[in-house]
MOPAC internal coordinates of N, CA, C and O (Angstrom, degrees):
PM7 1SCF
backbone

  N    0.0000 0     0.00 0     0.00 0    0    0    0
  C    1.4622 1     0.00 0     0.00 0    1    0    0
  C    1.4660 1   110.73 1     0.00 0    2    1    0
  O    1.2310 1   120.47 1   -41.63 1    3    2    1
  N    1.3210 1   116.70 1   138.37 1    3    2    1
  C    1.4141 1   119.85 1   175.37 1    5    3    2
  C    1.4877 1   116.73 1    75.72 1    6    5    3
  O    1.2310 1   119.21 1  -165.84 1    7    6    5
  N    1.3372 1   119.11 1    14.16 1    7    6    5
  C    1.4731 1   120.02 1  -179.41 1    9    7    6
  C    1.4705 1   112.81 1   -85.71 1   10    9    7
  O    1.2310 1   118.83 1   168.32 1   11   10    9
  N    1.3312 1   119.84 1   -11.68 1   11   10    9
  C    1.4085 1   121.24 1   178.88 1   13   11   10
  C    1.5391 1   117.84 1    87.55 1   14   13   11
  O    1.2310 1   120.58 1  -173.27 1   15   14   13
  N    1.3472 1   116.50 1     6.73 1   15   14   13
  C    1.4233 1   119.21 1  -178.96 1   17   15   14
  C    1.5185 1   115.27 1   -56.89 1   18   17   15
  O    1.2310 1   121.06 1   131.10 1   19   18   17
  N    1.3210 1   115.57 1   -48.90 1   19   18   17
  C    1.4460 1   120.67 1  -179.79 1   21   19   18
  C    1.5426 1   110.88 1   -59.34 1   22   21   19
  O    1.2310 1   120.75 1   131.48 1   23   22   21
  N    1.3005 1   116.17 1   -48.52 1   23   22   21
  C    1.4979 1   119.97 1   178.09 1   25   23   22
  C    1.5188 1   111.46 1   -59.40 1   26   25   23
  O    1.2310 1   120.11 1   138.99 1   27   26   25
  N    1.3161 1   117.39 1   -41.01 1   27   26   25
  C    1.4542 1   120.49 1  -177.91 1   29   27   26
  C    1.5110 1   110.67 1   -63.21 1   30   29   27
  O    1.2310 1   120.06 1   128.10 1   31   30   29
  N    1.3694 1   117.49 1   -51.90 1   31   30   29
  C    1.4813 1   117.84 1  -176.69 1   33   31   30
  C    1.5541 1   109.94 1   -71.24 1   34   33   31
  O    1.2310 1   119.44 1   151.34 1   35   34   33
  N    1.3543 1   118.68 1   -28.66 1   35   34   33
  C    1.4612 1   119.58 1   175.88 1   37   35   34
  C    1.5591 1   111.03 1   -66.70 1   38   37   35
  O    1.2310 1   120.95 1   143.35 1   39   38   37
  N    1.3596 1   115.78 1   -36.65 1   39   38   37
  C    1.4972 1   120.97 1   178.36 1   41   39   38
  C    1.5302 1   109.31 1   -67.47 1   42   41   39
  O    1.2310 1   119.89 1   135.47 1   43   42   41
  N    1.3245 1   117.81 1   -44.53 1   43   42   41
  C    1.4491 1   122.02 1  -179.37 1   45   43   42
  C    1.5335 1   109.89 1   -63.33 1   46   45   43
  O    1.2310 1   120.13 1   144.71 1   47   46   45
  N    1.3262 1   117.36 1   -35.29 1   47   46   45
  C    1.4697 1   122.04 1  -178.85 1   49   47   46
  C    1.5173 1   113.52 1   -80.42 1   50   49   47
  O    1.2310 1   120.66 1   173.13 1   51   50   49
  N    1.3395 1   116.34 1    -6.87 1   51   50   49
  C    1.4631 1   121.30 1   176.36 1   53   51   50
  C    1.4954 1   113.14 1    91.83 1   54   53   51
  O    1.2310 1   118.97 1  -173.94 1   55   54   53
  N    1.2839 1   119.58 1     6.06 1   55   54   53
  C    1.4361 1   122.20 1   179.54 1   57   55   54
  C    1.5269 1   113.52 1   -73.99 1   58   57   55
  O    1.2310 1   120.19 1   160.08 1   59   58   57
  N    1.3172 1   117.24 1   -19.92 1   59   58   57
  C    1.4805 1   122.10 1   179.16 1   61   59   58
  C    1.4962 1   111.81 1  -121.00 1   62   61   59
  O    1.2310 1   119.40 1  -145.44 1   63   62   61
  N    1.3120 1   118.75 1    34.56 1   63   62   61
  C    1.4330 1   122.25 1  -170.84 1   65   63   62
  C    1.4855 1   114.89 1   -56.86 1   66   65   63
  O    1.2310 1   119.74 1   145.28 1   67   66   65
  N    1.3073 1   118.11 1   -34.72 1   67   66   65
  C    1.4720 1   121.21 1  -177.04 1   69   67   66
  C    1.5515 1   110.38 1   -86.40 1   70   69   67
  O    1.2310 1   119.93 1   177.33 1   71   70   69
  N    1.3496 1   117.74 1    -2.67 1   71   70   69
  C    1.4290 1   122.29 1  -178.94 1   73   71   70
  C    1.5277 1   113.79 1  -117.10 1   74   73   71
  O    1.2310 1   120.25 1  -175.95 1   75   74   73
  N    1.3449 1   117.14 1     4.05 1   75   74   73
  C    1.4376 1   120.62 1  -175.32 1   77   75   74
  C    1.5240 1   109.81 1  -142.56 1   78   77   75
  O    1.2310 1   122.28 1   -14.33 1   79   78   77
  N    1.3768 1   113.23 1   165.67 1   79   78   77
  C    1.4587 1   118.72 1   175.38 1   81   79   78
  C    1.5104 1   107.77 1  -149.06 1   82   81   79
  O    1.2310 1   121.73 1   -17.97 1   83   82   81
  N    1.3134 1   114.30 1   162.03 1   83   82   81
  C    1.4507 1   119.93 1  -178.86 1   85   83   82
  C    1.5171 1   108.97 1   145.23 1   86   85   83
  O    1.2310 1   121.02 1     8.13 1   87   86   85
  N    1.3102 1   115.66 1  -171.87 1   87   86   85
  C    1.4978 1   120.96 1  -178.85 1   89   87   86
  C    1.4817 1   110.55 1  -124.36 1   90   89   87
  O    1.2310 1   121.05 1   -37.45 1   91   90   89
  N    1.3390 1   115.59 1   142.55 1   91   90   89
  C    1.4653 1   123.05 1   175.88 1   93   91   90
  C    1.5156 1   106.86 1  -119.96 1   94   93   91
  O    1.2310 1   121.63 1   -46.36 1   95   94   93
  N    1.3026 1   114.48 1   133.64 1   95   94   93
  C    1.4925 1   121.89 1   176.98 1   97   95   94
  C    1.4894 1   109.36 1  -116.29 1   98   97   95
  O    1.2310 1   120.31 1   -45.68 1   99   98   97
  N    1.3520 1   117.01 1   134.32 1   99   98   97
  C    1.4559 1   122.27 1   170.44 1  101   99   98
  C    1.5009 1   107.43 1  -122.76 1  102  101   99
  O    1.2310 1   119.69 1   -54.24 1  103  102  101
  N    1.3280 1   118.21 1   125.76 1  103  102  101
  C    1.4131 1   124.19 1   179.85 1  105  103  102
  C    1.5368 1   110.86 1    55.61 1  106  105  103
  O    1.2310 1   121.10 1  -145.20 1  107  106  105
  N    1.3393 1   115.50 1    34.80 1  107  106  105
  C    1.4539 1   120.94 1   177.86 1  109  107  106
  C    1.4699 1   114.90 1    81.60 1  110  109  107
  O    1.2310 1   119.33 1  -179.83 1  111  110  109
  N    1.3327 1   118.88 1     0.17 1  111  110  109
  C    1.4629 1   122.25 1  -178.45 1  113  111  110
  C    1.5123 1   109.51 1  -110.98 1  114  113  111
  O    1.2310 1   118.65 1   -45.81 1  115  114  113
  N    1.3646 1   120.17 1   134.19 1  115  114  113
  C    1.4243 1   120.92 1   175.77 1  117  115  114
  C    1.5182 1   112.12 1   -68.07 1  118  117  115
  O    1.2310 1   121.26 1   -39.44 1  119  118  117
  N    1.3371 1   115.19 1   140.56 1  119  118  117
  C    1.4482 1   121.59 1  -179.92 1  121  119  118
  C    1.5503 1   106.87 1  -132.97 1  122  121  119
  O    1.2310 1   121.10 1   -34.23 1  123  122  121
  N    1.3322 1   115.51 1   145.77 1  123  122  121
  C    1.4422 1   124.04 1   175.38 1  125  123  122
  C    1.4981 1   107.46 1   -96.88 1  126  125  123
  O    1.2310 1   119.57 1   -59.52 1  127  126  125
  N    1.3518 1   118.43 1   120.48 1  127  126  125
  C    1.4535 1   121.25 1   178.41 1  129  127  126
  C    1.5320 1   105.14 1  -122.88 1  130  129  127
  O    1.2310 1   121.03 1   -70.35 1  131  130  129
  N    1.3124 1   115.63 1   109.65 1  131  130  129
  C    1.4795 1   121.25 1  -176.64 1  133  131  130
  C    1.5247 1   112.25 1  -109.20 1  134  133  131
  O    1.2310 1   120.93 1   175.51 1  135  134  133
  N    1.3443 1   115.83 1    -4.49 1  135  134  133
  C    1.4927 1   119.08 1  -179.45 1  137  135  134
  C    1.4960 1   109.19 1  -157.96 1  138  137  135
  O    1.2310 1   119.03 1   -19.09 1  139  138  137
  N    1.3150 1   119.46 1   160.91 1  139  138  137
  C    1.4838 1   120.71 1   175.70 1  141  139  138
  C    1.5100 1   111.07 1   -60.01 1  142  141  139
  O    1.2310 1   119.14 1   146.66 1  143  142  141
  N    1.3351 1   119.25 1   -33.34 1  143  142  141
  C    1.4571 1   121.54 1   178.82 1  145  143  142
  C    1.5277 1   111.08 1   -61.05 1  146  145  143
  O    1.2310 1   120.93 1   137.95 1  147  146  145
  N    1.3053 1   115.83 1   -42.05 1  147  146  145
  C    1.4782 1   121.03 1   178.76 1  149  147  146
  C    1.5670 1   108.61 1   -66.07 1  150  149  147
  O    1.2310 1   120.80 1   139.87 1  151  150  149
  N    1.3163 1   116.07 1   -40.13 1  151  150  149
  C    1.4957 1   116.05 1   178.79 1  153  151  150
  C    1.4776 1   110.86 1   -66.06 1  154  153  151
  O    1.2310 1   117.70 1   142.83 1  155  154  153
  N    1.2719 1   121.98 1   -37.17 1  155  154  153
  C    1.4713 1   125.19 1   178.32 1  157  155  154
  C    1.5308 1   108.28 1   -64.38 1  158  157  155
  O    1.2310 1   119.76 1   136.03 1  159  158  157
  N    1.3395 1   118.06 1   -43.97 1  159  158  157
  C    1.4687 1   121.28 1   177.26 1  161  159  158
  C    1.5315 1   113.16 1   -59.19 1  162  161  159
  O    1.2310 1   121.72 1   152.88 1  163  162  161
  N    1.3440 1   114.31 1   -27.12 1  163  162  161
  C    1.4820 1   119.23 1   177.44 1  165  163  162
  C    1.5001 1   111.84 1   -87.07 1  166  165  163
  O    1.2310 1   120.62 1  -178.68 1  167  166  165
  N    1.3524 1   116.42 1     1.32 1  167  166  165
  C    1.4630 1   119.26 1   179.40 1  169  167  166
  C    1.5022 1   116.76 1    91.36 1  170  169  167
  O    1.2310 1   119.62 1  -170.45 1  171  170  169
  N    1.3416 1   118.34 1     9.55 1  171  170  169
  C    1.4416 1   123.07 1  -179.85 1  173  171  170
  C    1.5200 1   110.00 1   -91.40 1  174  173  171
  O    1.2310 1   121.54 1   -25.29 1  175  174  173
  N    1.3191 1   114.66 1   154.71 1  175  174  173
  C    1.4630 1   122.01 1   176.44 1  177  175  174
  C    1.5707 1   107.20 1  -141.16 1  178  177  175
  O    1.2310 1   121.53 1   -27.91 1  179  178  177
  N    1.2463 1   114.67 1   152.09 1  179  178  177
  C    1.4662 1   121.59 1   178.41 1  181  179  178
  C    1.4791 1   112.89 1  -121.55 1  182  181  179
  O    1.2310 1   118.06 1   -61.82 1  183  182  181
  N    1.3068 1   121.29 1   118.18 1  183  182  181
  C    1.4301 1   123.92 1   174.71 1  185  183  182
  C    1.5157 1   107.87 1  -105.67 1  186  185  183
  O    1.2310 1   119.43 1   -72.45 1  187  186  185
  N    1.2698 1   118.69 1   107.55 1  187  186  185
  C    1.4646 1   122.52 1  -173.93 1  189  187  186
  C    1.5361 1   112.85 1   -68.79 1  190  189  187
  O    1.2310 1   121.62 1   -25.61 1  191  190  189
  N    1.3042 1   114.51 1   154.39 1  191  190  189
  C    1.4874 1   117.73 1   176.76 1  193  191  190
  C    1.4955 1   109.87 1   -65.61 1  194  193  191
  O    1.2310 1   119.59 1   135.78 1  195  194  193
  N    1.3084 1   118.39 1   -44.22 1  195  194  193
  C    1.4239 1   125.58 1  -179.50 1  197  195  194
  C    1.5461 1   110.23 1  -100.99 1  198  197  195
  O    1.2310 1   121.87 1  -105.02 1  199  198  197
  N    1.3332 1   114.02 1    74.98 1  199  198  197
  C    1.4817 1   117.53 1  -174.18 1  201  199  198
  C    1.4877 1   111.64 1   -66.46 1  202  201  199
  O    1.2310 1   118.81 1   147.86 1  203  202  201
  N    1.2953 1   119.88 1   -32.14 1  203  202  201
  C    1.4750 1   121.13 1  -179.45 1  205  203  202
  C    1.5204 1   111.50 1   -65.24 1  206  205  203
  O    1.2310 1   119.84 1   141.65 1  207  206  205
  N    1.3289 1   117.92 1   -38.35 1  207  206  205
  C    1.4634 1   120.35 1  -175.43 1  209  207  206
  C    1.4814 1   111.53 1   -92.00 1  210  209  207
  O    1.2310 1   119.04 1   144.11 1  211  210  209
  N    1.3367 1   119.44 1   -35.89 1  211  210  209
  C    1.4836 1   124.17 1  -175.57 1  213  211  210
  C    1.5133 1   114.20 1  -105.89 1  214  213  211
  O    1.2310 1   120.71 1   143.37 1  215  214  213
  N    1.2934 1   116.25 1   -36.63 1  215  214  213
  C    1.4862 1   119.69 1  -164.84 1  217  215  214
  C    1.5218 1   115.82 1   -94.09 1  218  217  215
  O    1.2310 1   120.38 1   172.75 1  219  218  217
  N    1.3628 1   116.87 1    -7.25 1  219  218  217
  C    1.4601 1   119.84 1  -176.26 1  221  219  218
  C    1.5022 1   113.14 1  -129.55 1  222  221  219
  O    1.2310 1   120.84 1   -26.69 1  223  222  221
  N    1.3042 1   116.00 1   153.31 1  223  222  221
  C    1.4915 1   121.10 1   170.61 1  225  223  222
  C    1.5091 1   101.54 1  -103.14 1  226  225  223
  O    1.2310 1   120.76 1   -81.83 1  227  226  225
  N    1.3624 1   116.15 1    98.17 1  227  226  225
  C    1.4834 1   119.90 1  -168.90 1  229  227  226
  C    1.5397 1   112.60 1   -64.76 1  230  229  227
  O    1.2310 1   120.05 1   153.33 1  231  230  229
  N    1.3237 1   117.51 1   -26.67 1  231  230  229
  C    1.4888 1   120.06 1   177.09 1  233  231  230
  C    1.5608 1   115.57 1   -74.39 1  234  233  231
  O    1.2310 1   120.49 1   176.60 1  235  234  233
  N    1.3132 1   116.68 1    -3.40 1  235  234  233
  C    1.4783 1   121.30 1  -173.53 1  237  235  234
  C    1.5513 1   107.89 1  -110.66 1  238  237  235
  O    1.2310 1   121.01 1   -16.48 1  239  238  237
  N    1.2914 1   115.68 1   163.52 1  239  238  237
  C    1.4476 1   121.56 1   179.50 1  241  239  238
  C    1.5325 1   113.21 1   -74.92 1  242  241  239
  O    1.2310 1   119.44 1    -7.00 1  243  242  241
  N    1.2392 1   118.67 1   173.00 1  243  242  241
  C    1.4801 1   122.88 1   178.77 1  245  243  242
  C    1.5325 1   107.16 1   -64.25 1  246  245  243
  O    1.2310 1   119.62 1   134.09 1  247  246  245
  N    1.3260 1   118.33 1   -45.91 1  247  246  245
  C    1.4529 1   120.68 1   179.10 1  249  247  246
  C    1.4891 1   114.39 1   -58.71 1  250  249  247
  O    1.2310 1   120.78 1   135.94 1  251  250  249
  N    1.3116 1   116.11 1   -44.06 1  251  250  249
  C    1.4370 1   121.10 1   177.52 1  253  251  250
  C    1.5519 1   112.68 1   -64.12 1  254  253  251
  O    1.2310 1   119.82 1   140.27 1  255  254  253
  N    1.3095 1   117.95 1   -39.73 1  255  254  253
  C    1.4420 1   121.89 1   172.32 1  257  255  254
  C    1.5382 1   113.23 1   -63.73 1  258  257  255
  O    1.2310 1   120.74 1   145.03 1  259  258  257
  N    1.3112 1   116.19 1   -34.97 1  259  258  257
  C    1.4572 1   118.65 1   179.81 1  261  259  258
  C    1.4744 1   114.20 1   -73.60 1  262  261  259
  O    1.2310 1   119.61 1   152.06 1  263  262  261
  N    1.3249 1   118.34 1   -27.94 1  263  262  261
  C    1.4290 1   123.58 1  -175.77 1  265  263  262
  C    1.5452 1   113.58 1  -100.18 1  266  265  263
  O    1.2310 1   119.06 1   174.37 1  267  266  265
  N    1.3022 1   119.39 1    -5.63 1  267  266  265
  C    1.4524 1   122.05 1  -174.37 1  269  267  266
  C    1.4927 1   114.97 1   -58.40 1  270  269  267
  O    1.2310 1   121.59 1   143.84 1  271  270  269
  N    1.3681 1   114.56 1   -36.16 1  271  270  269
  C    1.4528 1   118.97 1  -177.67 1  273  271  270
  C    1.5414 1   112.22 1   -74.81 1  274  273  271
  O    1.2310 1   119.54 1   165.52 1  275  274  273
  N    1.3165 1   118.48 1   -14.48 1  275  274  273
  C    1.4296 1   122.62 1  -176.55 1  277  275  274
  C    1.5459 1   112.90 1  -114.31 1  278  277  275
  O    1.2310 1   120.75 1  -166.03 1  279  278  277
  N    1.3168 1   116.17 1    13.97 1  279  278  277
  C    1.4520 1   119.04 1   179.67 1  281  279  278
  C    1.5025 1   113.03 1   -53.27 1  282  281  279
  O    1.2310 1   121.31 1   142.27 1  283  282  281
  N    1.3323 1   115.09 1   -37.73 1  283  282  281
  C    1.4686 1   118.68 1  -178.03 1  285  283  282
  C    1.5283 1   113.85 1   -58.20 1  286  285  283
  O    1.2310 1   120.20 1   150.75 1  287  286  285
  N    1.3254 1   117.22 1   -29.25 1  287  286  285
  C    1.4369 1   120.66 1   179.35 1  289  287  286
  C    1.5068 1   115.52 1   -90.00 1  290  289  287
  O    1.2310 1   120.80 1   163.23 1  291  290  289
  N    1.3479 1   116.08 1   -16.77 1  291  290  289
  C    1.4797 1   118.02 1  -175.99 1  293  291  290
  C    1.5271 1   113.28 1  -113.10 1  294  293  291
  O    1.2310 1   119.00 1   174.06 1  295  294  293
  N    1.3354 1   119.52 1    -5.94 1  295  294  293
  C    1.4235 1   120.94 1   179.35 1  297  295  294
  C    1.5173 1   110.94 1  -142.69 1  298  297  295
  O    1.2310 1   120.84 1   -29.91 1  299  298  297
  N    1.3248 1   115.99 1   150.09 1  299  298  297
  C    1.4401 1   120.08 1   175.49 1  301  299  298
  C    1.4957 1   110.12 1   -86.07 1  302  301  299
  O    1.2310 1   119.71 1     6.35 1  303  302  301
  N    1.3436 1   118.15 1  -173.65 1  303  302  301
  C    1.4386 1   120.39 1  -176.14 1  305  303  302
  C    1.5154 1   115.61 1   -69.75 1  306  305  303
  O    1.2310 1   120.46 1   167.68 1  307  306  305
  N    1.3180 1   116.74 1   -12.32 1  307  306  305
  C    1.4770 1   121.78 1   173.37 1  309  307  306
  C    1.5333 1   112.82 1   -95.05 1  310  309  307
  O    1.2310 1   120.42 1  -176.12 1  311  310  309
  N    1.3679 1   116.79 1     3.88 1  311  310  309
  C    1.4371 1   120.92 1   179.18 1  313  311  310
  C    1.4981 1   115.24 1    82.84 1  314  313  311
  O    1.2310 1   120.19 1  -170.22 1  315  314  313
  N    1.3680 1   117.24 1     9.78 1  315  314  313
  C    1.4247 1   120.53 1  -177.71 1  317  315  314
  C    1.5263 1   110.66 1   -85.90 1  318  317  315
  O    1.2310 1   121.06 1   -39.87 1  319  318  317
  N    1.2649 1   115.57 1   140.13 1  319  318  317
  C    1.4737 1   121.75 1  -177.33 1  321  319  318
  C    1.4890 1   111.71 1   -62.59 1  322  321  319
  O    1.2310 1   120.48 1   -48.73 1  323  322  321
  N    1.3508 1   116.69 1   131.27 1  323  322  321
  C    1.4557 1   122.02 1   173.97 1  325  323  322
  C    1.5491 1   111.73 1  -100.68 1  326  325  323
  O    1.2310 1   119.98 1  -176.08 1  327  326  325
  N    1.3278 1   117.64 1     3.92 1  327  326  325
  C    1.4483 1   119.53 1  -176.07 1  329  327  326
  C    1.5151 1   113.81 1   -59.84 1  330  329  327
  O    1.2310 1   119.96 1   135.63 1  331  330  329
  N    1.3413 1   117.67 1   -44.37 1  331  330  329
  C    1.4399 1   119.50 1   179.93 1  333  331  330
  C    1.4848 1   113.59 1   -66.76 1  334  333  331
  O    1.2310 1   120.67 1   139.98 1  335  334  333
  N    1.3224 1   116.31 1   -40.02 1  335  334  333
  C    1.4866 1   122.52 1   179.75 1  337  335  334
  C    1.5067 1   109.28 1   -62.93 1  338  337  335
  O    1.2310 1   119.06 1   143.96 1  339  338  337
  N    1.3424 1   119.41 1   -36.04 1  339  338  337
  C    1.4800 1   125.36 1  -178.89 1  341  339  338
  C    1.4986 1   112.50 1   -88.39 1  342  341  339
  O    1.2310 1   118.60 1  -179.64 1  343  342  341
  N    1.3315 1   120.27 1     0.36 1  343  342  341
  C    1.4568 1   122.06 1   178.01 1  345  343  342
  C    1.5104 1   111.93 1    79.85 1  346  345  343
  O    1.2310 1   119.71 1  -157.00 1  347  346  345
  N    1.2471 1   118.16 1    23.00 1  347  346  345
  C    1.5224 1   119.57 1   179.84 1  349  347  346
  C    1.4953 1   113.25 1  -100.13 1  350  349  347
  O    1.2310 1   120.10 1   180.00 1  351  350  349

């Protein structure tokens, strides 16, 4: 307790961008991660310690929870699927 693990990985993942500072390197190259979306674009993922409280939307299905982080790539701003348009 109190070791700062959760805060450290949250900061690396971009969830605390306005409250933290430092450098992140991927494959030896510095990257700027200012949001979880940017972290995901760089191939990072975050599995929280308290997945039931922080990592899941309990009112949604397993499929919806699995795809929530990639909604930007599969739906437009009206929530319409872009899979067919993109040949997926």
